[in-house]
KEMI-285798 format. One line per 2 residues: number of its first residue (from 1); their letters; for each residue x, y, z of N, C-alpha, C. Coordinates in pm, 1 decimal, padded with zeros to 6 digits. Layout:
% residues N
NUM> A> X/Y/Z/X/Y/Z/X/Y/Z | ...
This chain:
% residues 191
1> MA> -00459.3/03100.6/04816.3/-00341.8/03017.3/04813.5/-00369.5/02888.0/04738.2 | -00484.2/02826.3/04769.2/-00518.8/02700.5/04703.8/-00537.4/02720.8/04553.7
3> SS> -00595.6/02834.9/04513.9/-00617.0/02859.0/04371.4/-00484.8/02878.9/04297.8 | -00385.8/02943.0/04360.4/-00257.0/02960.2/04293.6/-00181.7/02827.9/04285.4
5> VL> -00199.2/02740.1/04382.5/-00137.5/02607.0/04375.8/-00202.7/02526.3/04264.3 | -00335.5/02536.3/04252.2/-00407.3/02466.7/04146.3/-00365.9/02520.3/04009.5
7> LL> -00351.8/02651.9/03997.2/-00308.1/02711.9/03870.7/-00167.9/02664.9/03834.3 | -00078.4/02662.7/03931.7/00057.8/02615.3/03907.7/00056.3/02469.3/03865.6
9> HT> -00025.5/02387.7/03931.0/-00035.5/02245.8/03897.9/-00087.9/02228.2/03755.4 | -00188.6/02308.1/03717.0/-00245.3/02301.3/03582.8/-00141.9/02339.8/03477.6
11> KL> -00067.0/02446.7/03504.4/00037.3/02489.4/03409.8/00146.6/02383.6/03398.0 | 00185.0/02322.9/03509.3/00287.0/02218.7/03507.9/00237.8/02097.6/03429.2
13> AA> 00111.9/02059.8/03448.6/00055.4/01946.3/03375.4/00053.2/01976.0/03225.0 | 00015.3/02097.4/03188.4/00014.0/02134.7/03046.4/00154.2/02132.3/02987.8
15> FV> 00252.8/02179.3/03064.3/00391.2/02178.2/03018.1/00440.4/02034.8/02998.0 | 00412.7/01948.2/03093.4/00455.5/01808.0/03082.8/00387.8/01742.1/02963.3
17> FS> 00258.2/01770.1/02943.2/00186.7/01713.8/02829.5/00247.8/01762.2/02697.9 | 00274.5/01891.8/02688.4/00335.2/01948.1/02566.9/00472.5/01888.5/02541.5
19> LS> 00550.8/01875.4/02646.6/00684.2/01817.2/02633.6/00675.6/01672.2/02587.5 | 00581.6/01597.1/02642.9/00568.1/01457.5/02601.6/00524.2/01447.5/02456.3
21> LL> 00438.3/01541.4/02412.8/00395.9/01543.3/02273.4/00514.1/01571.6/02180.7 | 00596.8/01668.0/02219.2/00713.7/01700.9/02137.9/00810.4/01583.9/02131.2
23> LS> 00833.6/01520.4/02244.1/00924.5/01406.1/02245.8/00869.4/01289.5/02166.6 | 00739.9/01262.6/02178.7/00682.4/01150.6/02105.6/00686.1/01176.4/01955.0
25> SA> 00664.7/01302.3/01912.9/00672.8/01330.5/01769.9/00817.0/01321.9/01721.3 | 00910.7/01360.2/01806.2/01052.2/01348.7/01768.8/01093.1/01203.1/01757.3
27> LG> 01028.7/01116.4/01832.2/01061.3/00974.2/01829.3/00977.4/00898.1/01727.5 | 00899.4/00968.4/01649.1/00826.0/00904.4/01540.9/00684.6/00861.5/01576.0
29> AR> 00625.2/00913.2/01682.3/00488.0/00878.2/01716.3/00393.9/00934.9/01610.6 | 00285.2/00864.4/01588.7/00188.9/00908.6/01489.0/00096.8/01015.4/01546.5
31> VV> 00066.1/01115.8/01465.3/-00027.6/01220.0/01504.6/-00161.0/01187.0/01438.5 | -00261.7/01163.3/01522.1/-00397.3/01135.2/01476.4/-00484.1/01247.8/01530.8
33> CE> -00547.4/01320.3/01441.1/-00623.6/01439.2/01481.4/-00723.9/01407.3/01591.5 | -00799.3/01299.5/01575.4/-00903.4/01266.3/01672.4/-00847.5/01233.0/01810.6
35> QL> -00717.5/01210.2/01820.5/-00655.0/01180.5/01949.5/-00589.3/01303.3/02012.3 | -00589.9/01415.3/01940.5/-00530.9/01537.4/01994.3/-00628.6/01608.4/02087.1
37> AA> -00575.0/01666.8/02190.9/-00656.2/01751.5/02278.6/-00700.5/01873.8/02199.4 | -00816.4/01925.6/02230.6/-00869.3/02042.5/02160.1/-00770.0/02158.2/02164.0
39> EL> -00694.1/02170.0/02272.3/-00597.7/02279.6/02287.7/-00478.3/02268.2/02192.8 | -00459.6/02152.7/02128.9/-00346.5/02132.9/02038.4/-00389.8/02109.8/01893.9
41> CA> -00518.5/02110.5/01868.8/-00571.6/02069.0/01739.7/-00544.3/02167.7/01626.5 | -00588.7/02291.7/01645.5/-00576.9/02389.1/01536.7/-00430.7/02403.3/01495.9
43> FA> -00405.5/02402.8/01368.4/-00272.2/02417.9/01309.1/-00187.0/02291.9/01321.7 | -00250.2/02177.1/01349.0/-00178.2/02049.6/01350.8/-00200.1/01980.1/01216.6
45> VS> -00105.8/01892.1/01181.9/-00115.1/01812.0/01060.3/-00096.4/01666.7/01101.5 | -00186.9/01581.3/01059.3/-00178.7/01440.4/01096.9/-00059.4/01373.6/01029.3
47> ST> -00028.2/01254.7/01074.1/00080.8/01177.4/01013.6/00048.1/01137.8/00870.5 | -00080.7/01142.9/00834.5/-00120.7/01112.1/00697.2/-00129.4/01237.6/00611.7
49> SR> -00072.5/01348.9/00660.1/-00065.5/01477.8/00588.6/-00199.6/01545.4/00568.7 | -00294.8/01519.1/00653.3/-00422.8/01589.8/00648.5/-00427.2/01689.4/00764.3
51> RC> -00479.5/01807.3/00736.3/-00488.2/01909.4/00840.2/-00592.6/01871.9/00943.9 | -00561.5/01902.0/01068.0/-00656.4/01883.4/01177.4/-00738.4/02011.0/01189.9
53> VL> -00863.6/01996.7/01228.7/-00951.4/02111.8/01243.0/-01032.1/02095.7/01371.8 | -01045.6/02206.3/01441.8/-01122.3/02208.5/01565.7/-01268.4/02232.7/01531.4
55> EN> -01356.2/02147.5/01584.1/-01499.5/02161.5/01562.0/-01569.4/02178.2/01695.0 | -01681.3/02249.4/01693.0/-01760.2/02257.4/01814.6/-01885.4/02174.2/01797.6
57> TH> -01928.5/02114.2/01907.4/-02049.8/02034.5/01905.7/-02149.7/02101.9/01998.4 | -02271.1/02111.6/01953.2/-02375.9/02176.8/02031.7/-02473.3/02069.9/02079.6
59> CA> -02494.2/02065.2/02207.6/-02594.1/01976.3/02265.5/-02688.3/02063.1/02346.4 | -02816.3/02043.0/02327.3/-02916.2/02123.2/02398.5/-02893.2/02114.1/02549.0
61> GR> -02882.1/02229.7/02611.0/-02867.7/02234.3/02755.4/-02727.8/02209.2/02807.6 | -02634.8/02179.6/02719.0/-02496.8/02154.1/02761.8/-02405.5/02260.5/02703.1
63> PT> -02293.4/02286.1/02770.9/-02197.3/02382.6/02713.2/-02137.3/02325.8/02584.1 | -02091.7/02415.6/02500.5/-02028.3/02374.3/02375.9/-01903.1/02293.1/02405.9
65> AY> -01888.6/02182.0/02336.9/-01769.2/02098.9/02351.1/-01689.9/02108.4/02221.1 | -01559.5/02097.8/02231.9/-01472.7/02105.7/02114.5/-01405.9/01972.0/02091.1
67> QC> -01397.6/01932.4/01963.8/-01334.0/01807.2/01925.7/-01239.6/01832.3/01809.0 | -01134.3/01754.8/01805.2/-01039.3/01762.8/01694.7/-01077.3/01657.5/01591.4
69> RT> -01083.3/01698.0/01466.7/-01119.9/01608.3/01357.2/-01017.4/01620.4/01244.8 | -01013.9/01519.1/01160.7/-00928.3/01519.9/01042.7/-01005.8/01583.7/00928.5
71> SE> -00945.6/01682.6/00863.7/-01012.4/01746.0/00749.8/-00974.8/01671.8/00621.7 | -01036.7/01711.4/00513.9/-01005.9/01654.2/00382.8/-00889.0/01725.7/00315.9
73> VV> -00841.4/01834.1/00377.7/-00734.0/01913.9/00318.4/-00600.3/01842.7/00338.6 | -00534.4/01812.3/00227.8/-00405.6/01743.3/00230.7/-00293.9/01845.7/00219.7
75> VE> -00193.3/01831.6/00305.1/-00075.1/01917.5/00300.7/00024.3/01851.7/00206.0 | 00058.1/01920.8/00099.5/00145.9/01864.7/-00002.9/00290.9/01850.7/00043.1
77> DG> 00334.9/01937.4/00132.7/00472.1/01933.4/00181.9/00484.7/01820.4/00283.6 | 00544.0/01709.4/00242.9/00556.9/01590.8/00327.3/00633.3/01613.9/00456.5
79> RL> 00717.9/01718.0/00460.7/00793.2/01746.6/00582.9/00702.3/01793.9/00695.9 | 00581.6/01835.8/00663.9/00489.2/01887.5/00764.8/00400.8/01778.6/00825.1
81> AG> 00404.9/01657.8/00767.8/00323.5/01548.4/00821.4/00362.4/01521.9/00966.5 | 00262.4/01502.2/01050.3/00286.6/01472.8/01191.1/00326.3/01593.3/01273.4
83> TV> 00285.2/01712.8/01229.3/00321.9/01836.4/01298.2/00213.3/01878.8/01395.7 | 00251.9/01903.9/01518.8/00165.4/01972.1/01614.5/00233.4/02106.0/01636.7
85> ET> 00167.1/02213.3/01596.5/00230.9/02344.7/01598.0/00276.2/02383.3/01738.1 | 00390.2/02448.9/01743.1/00448.7/02491.3/01870.9/00382.5/02618.7/01921.5
87> DR> 00389.2/02638.5/02051.1/00336.5/02762.0/02110.4/00413.6/02882.9/02058.8 | 00542.6/02865.6/02033.3/00624.7/02975.0/01982.1/00570.6/03022.4/01847.5
89> CV> 00536.8/02929.9/01759.5/00484.4/02968.6/01628.5/00343.4/03026.5/01638.5 | 00263.0/02973.4/01727.6/00128.9/03028.5/01747.0/00139.9/03174.9/01786.9
91> RA> 00232.3/03205.0/01877.4/00252.0/03345.0/01919.2/00312.7/03427.9/01806.5 | 00417.3/03375.9/01741.3/00486.9/03451.6/01636.3/00394.2/03485.0/01519.3
93> CG> 00303.3/03394.8/01487.6/00215.2/03413.9/01372.4/00081.1/03476.4/01410.7 | 00062.7/03503.5/01538.9/-00057.8/03572.3/01582.9/-00186.2/03495.1/01560.9
95> VD> -00178.5/03361.9/01563.5/-00297.9/03280.4/01543.7/-00350.4/03232.2/01678.4 | -00468.0/03177.6/01677.1/-00534.7/03136.6/01799.6/-00567.3/02988.1/01792.0
97> RA> -00521.7/02912.7/01890.3/-00549.8/02768.6/01892.3/-00698.1/02738.6/01910.7 | -00776.0/02833.6/01955.3/-00919.3/02811.8/01975.3/-00998.5/02839.7/01847.7
99> TV> -00930.9/02851.0/01734.1/-00996.7/02877.5/01606.9/-01076.5/02755.7/01563.3 | -01205.7/02775.1/01540.1/-01292.9/02667.9/01492.4/-01304.7/02685.5/01342.2
101> GI> -01247.1/02590.1/01266.7/-01243.0/02605.2/01121.7/-01150.8/02720.9/01087.1 | -01102.1/02724.1/00968.1/-01013.2/02832.4/00925.4/-01053.4/02867.0/00782.8
103> SS> -01068.5/02996.4/00756.7/-01102.8/03036.2/00620.8/-01011.1/03150.0/00577.4 | -01013.1/03176.7/00448.6/-00931.2/03284.3/00394.0/-00978.2/03420.1/00445.4
105> DS> -01097.8/03426.0/00502.2/-01147.1/03552.2/00558.1/-01053.5/03605.7/00666.1 | -00982.5/03517.0/00735.6/-00891.5/03562.5/00841.1/-00780.2/03649.9/00784.8
107> LL> -00746.5/03632.1/00657.0/-00644.1/03716.2/00595.1/-00690.9/03859.7/00575.1 | -00821.7/03883.5/00587.5/-00873.8/04019.3/00575.7/-00847.7/04100.9/00701.8
109> DP> -00815.8/04034.2/00810.3/-00783.8/04102.9/00935.5/-00638.8/04149.3/00927.3 | -00613.6/04279.3/00926.4/-00476.5/04328.7/00911.0/-00382.7/04279.5/01021.2
111> RV> -00435.7/04255.2/01140.4/-00350.1/04203.9/01249.2/-00303.7/04062.8/01218.4 | -00393.7/03978.7/01167.0/-00356.4/03840.9/01131.9/-00257.4/03842.9/01016.9
113> AG> -00289.5/03916.0/00911.6/-00199.2/03922.1/00796.2/-00063.6/03977.5/00836.3 | -00062.3/04080.0/00920.2/00065.2/04137.6/00965.1/00148.2/04038.0/01043.8
115> AV> 00084.2/03962.2/01131.1/00157.4/03864.1/01211.8/00204.3/03746.9/01126.7 | 00116.8/03696.8/01038.3/00154.9/03582.8/00953.3/00264.7/03623.4/00855.1
117> CS> 00266.6/03750.0/00814.9/00370.0/03799.2/00722.6/00494.0/03850.8/00795.0 | 00498.0/03838.5/00926.7/00614.0/03886.3/01002.7/00734.2/03795.9/00977.8
119> PA> 00854.9/03851.0/00988.2/00974.8/03768.5/00968.6/00980.3/03647.7/01062.6 | 00937.2/03663.7/01186.8/00941.5/03551.8/01282.3/00853.7/03436.2/01235.1
121> CL> 00738.0/03467.5/01181.0/00648.5/03363.5/01131.4/00699.3/03305.5/00999.5 | 00731.3/03393.4/00905.6/00774.8/03348.3/00773.1/00900.3/03261.8/00778.2
123> QG> 00992.2/03295.1/00866.6/01120.6/03225.1/00869.3/01123.7/03105.7/00963.9 | 01027.7/03098.3/01057.7/01037.9/02990.9/01155.1/00918.2/02900.0/01169.2
125> CP> 00812.7/02924.3/01092.2/00689.0/02849.1/01113.1/00631.1/02801.3/00979.1 | 00696.3/02705.4/00914.3/00654.8/02664.7/00779.5/00513.9/02606.7/00772.8
127> NI> 00465.6/02545.6/00878.3/00330.9/02488.1/00876.0/00224.3/02597.1/00864.9 | 00233.1/02698.4/00947.3/00134.3/02806.8/00944.2/00147.5/02886.2/00813.8
129> VN> 00268.9/02909.7/00769.3/00289.7/02980.8/00642.2/00228.9/02899.9/00527.9 | 00247.7/02768.9/00527.7/00190.8/02682.4/00424.6/00038.5/02693.1/00423.7
131> LY> -00021.8/02689.5/00540.7/-00167.0/02699.0/00550.7/-00217.9/02830.1/00492.3 | -00160.1/02941.1/00536.2/-00207.7/03071.4/00489.3/-00172.4/03095.0/00342.7
133> AN> -00063.2/03040.3/00295.2/-00028.9/03051.7/00152.9/-00134.2/02979.4/00068.5 | -00179.4/02864.3/00116.4/-00282.7/02791.4/00043.2/-00417.7/02861.8/00050.1
135> LA> -00448.3/02923.5/00163.5/-00572.5/02999.7/00173.3/-00569.9/03117.9/00077.0 | -00457.3/03187.2/00070.1/-00444.4/03300.5/-00023.4/-00454.1/03251.1/-00167.5
137> AG> -00388.2/03139.5/-00197.9/-00393.4/03084.1/-00333.5/-00536.7/03048.8/-00372.0 | -00614.4/03001.4/-00276.0/-00754.6/02971.6/-00302.1/-00833.9/03095.1/-00341.6
139> EG> -00782.7/03211.0/-00304.3/-00845.6/03338.1/-00341.9/-00779.8/03399.2/-00465.0 | -00684.9/03327.6/-00524.5/-00619.0/03376.9/-00644.5/-00510.5/03478.7/-00617.9
141> VA> -00456.8/03478.9/-00495.3/-00354.6/03575.8/-00457.0/-00228.6/03500.2/-00415.1 | -00113.4/03541.8/-00465.1/00013.2/03482.6/-00422.1/00045.2/03535.2/-00281.6
143> FS> 00069.5/03444.1/-00188.7/00093.4/03482.4/-00049.4/00214.2/03574.5/-00036.9 | 00321.8/03546.3/-00109.8/00441.5/03630.9/-00100.2/00409.9/03773.5/-00145.0
145> EL> 00329.3/03787.5/-00249.8/00290.3/03920.8/-00296.0/00198.6/03988.5/-00195.0 | 00107.3/03912.1/-00134.8/00019.0/03966.9/-00033.2/00100.7/04023.4/00082.5
147> CE> 00201.5/03948.4/00128.2/00286.1/03994.9/00237.9/00365.5/04118.1/00197.5 | 00416.5/04119.0/00075.3/00493.0/04233.2/00027.3/00406.1/04359.0/00023.4
149> VH> 00285.3/04344.1/-00029.5/00192.9/04457.0/-00037.0/00150.4/04497.2/00104.3 | 00128.8/04398.4/00190.6/00087.3/04428.1/00328.1/00192.8/04510.6/00401.7
151> RA> 00318.9/04477.6/00381.5/00425.5/04554.1/00447.6/00427.5/04698.7/00397.6 | 00400.8/04717.5/00268.9/00403.4/04852.2/00211.8/00274.6/04929.7/00241.2
153> NP> 00160.2/04862.4/00230.7/00032.2/04930.2/00246.9/-00074.7/04827.6/00287.2 | -00096.3/04807.2/00417.2/-00191.1/04705.8/00463.1/-00332.1/04720.5/00406.6
155> RR> -00380.1/04842.8/00389.9/-00515.6/04862.0/00335.5/-00524.8/04812.1/00191.4 | -00420.8/04835.2/00113.6/-00420.4/04790.9/-00025.8/-00418.7/04638.2/-00032.4
157> AM> -00343.0/04576.3/00057.6/-00337.3/04430.0/00059.3/-00474.7/04371.1/00087.7 | -00547.2/04430.9/00181.6/-00680.2/04381.0/00215.3/-00776.3/04401.5/00098.8
159> AQ> -00766.8/04515.9/00033.2/-00852.4/04542.9/-00082.4/-00823.1/04443.9/-00194.6 | -00695.8/04412.5/-00214.8/-00656.6/04317.2/-00318.7/-00715.5/04180.4/-00289.2
161> LQ> -00710.5/04137.6/-00165.4/-00763.9/04007.3/-00128.5/-00915.8/04006.9/-00138.3 | -00980.9/04114.8/-00095.2/-01126.5/04120.9/-00100.5/-01178.2/04115.2/-00243.7
163> SS> -01107.3/04175.6/-00335.7/-01155.9/04181.1/-00473.3/-01113.4/04061.1/-00556.7 | -01022.4/03978.4/-00509.0/-00965.0/03873.0/-00592.2/-01065.3/03769.8/-00639.9
165> GK> -01138.9/03703.7/-00553.4/-01228.7/03596.9/-00594.9/-01353.1/03646.8/-00664.3 | -01421.3/03741.0/-00603.6/-01548.4/03787.3/-00657.7/-01529.7/03870.0/-00784.3
167> AH> -01413.7/03931.8/-00800.1/-01389.6/04012.8/-00919.7/-01382.6/03925.8/-01044.5 | -01352.5/03799.5/-01024.5/-01339.9/03708.2/-01138.3/-01465.1/03622.4/-01154.9
169> GA> -01575.2/03658.9/-01084.6/-01700.4/03586.1/-01101.0/-01708.4/03458.4/-01021.1 | -01613.3/03434.9/-00931.8/-01615.6/03311.0/-00853.7/-01569.2/03340.4/-00712.6
171> ST> -01629.3/03273.2/-00622.1/-01584.0/03281.5/-00484.2/-01513.2/03151.1/-00451.8 | -01389.8/03158.4/-00411.9/-01311.8/03037.1/-00389.3/-01263.8/03027.3/-00246.1
173> TV> -01345.5/03076.5/-00152.3/-01307.0/03069.2/-00012.4/-01283.6/02924.2/00026.5 | -01169.2/02898.0/00084.0/-01134.1/02763.9/00128.1/-01160.8/02756.3/00276.7
175> RL> -01246.2/02664.6/00317.4/-01271.6/02642.5/00460.6/-01221.7/02504.8/00495.0 | -01161.4/02494.6/00609.9/-01118.7/02364.5/00658.7/-01229.2/02311.0/00747.0
177> DA> -01305.8/02219.0/00697.7/-01409.7/02153.4/00775.2/-01389.0/02003.8/00760.7 | -01397.6/01931.8/00871.4/-01370.1/01788.7/00869.6/-01471.7/01712.3/00786.2
179> AA> -01596.8/01750.9/00791.0/-01700.6/01672.9/00726.1/-01709.4/01698.5/00576.5 | -01665.5/01811.7/00532.6/-01681.9/01848.9/00392.3/-01554.6/01823.4/00313.6
181> PS> -01568.8/01776.7/00189.9/-01450.0/01762.0/00105.9/-01394.8/01898.4/00068.8 | -01272.1/01900.2/00021.5/-01211.2/02025.9/-00020.5/-01296.2/02087.0/-00130.5
183> PA> -01330.1/02214.4/-00118.3/-01415.8/02277.1/-00218.8/-01341.7/02299.6/-00348.5 | -01416.2/02290.8/-00456.5/-01360.4/02322.2/-00588.9/-01404.8/02463.5/-00622.7
185> PA> -01322.7/02537.8/-00695.2/-01364.2/02672.8/-00733.6/-01493.1/02666.9/-00816.1 | -01579.0/02765.1/-00797.1/-01703.1/02773.5/-00874.1/-01669.4/02805.0/-01018.7
187> PS> -01747.6/02751.0/-01112.7/-01718.0/02780.9/-01252.5/-01740.6/02928.1/-01281.5 | -01657.7/02983.3/-01367.5/-01669.5/03124.5/-01406.3/-01788.8/03142.1/-01499.1
189> ES> -01855.1/03253.9/-01486.1/-01967.3/03282.7/-01575.4/-01913.2/03344.2/-01703.2 | -01969.2/03302.2/-01813.8/-01928.2/03358.0/-01943.4/-01997.6/03490.9/-01964.2
191> A> -01927.0/03584.3/-02026.1/-01985.8/03715.6/-02051.3/-02069.3/03715.8/-02173.5
């Protein structure tokens, strides 16, 4: 009985916190990655249009701790500044808030690509679509074409993404890491 009361209290506290976050963002509060709870970090965009990224810290003898940091990746779409992604979009796009760093490798997972390319995600979650579109672009693949191919033949879409960067002599995997600047594509080798 006590554990179910504690669980209910925890869920209520999380709901109130989420509601206060939504209201504060609607009222113009600033989103600072380092001030976000780890549970809200992944898929958030700061008020300065930089993506937030969840990092883990390792301390000898202690459990892993997670912290939200500001990455060097700038979101060009100004409408996304100050966005803390909604639970609805996290579910619709099949992403996980516990994601530490994000790379284009996630697009190789047919479940992720299928969820991100779903109508619910594409039509209602511009922040997550923007992120994955930029990850695909970093691999030299147009996100809209990737989704189109994925709907027709998921295996072909994955093969297209796998061969895109390395087939051209460069690996352009984009990782969101707070400490590292945005990577530049490797120079192509001359034949």
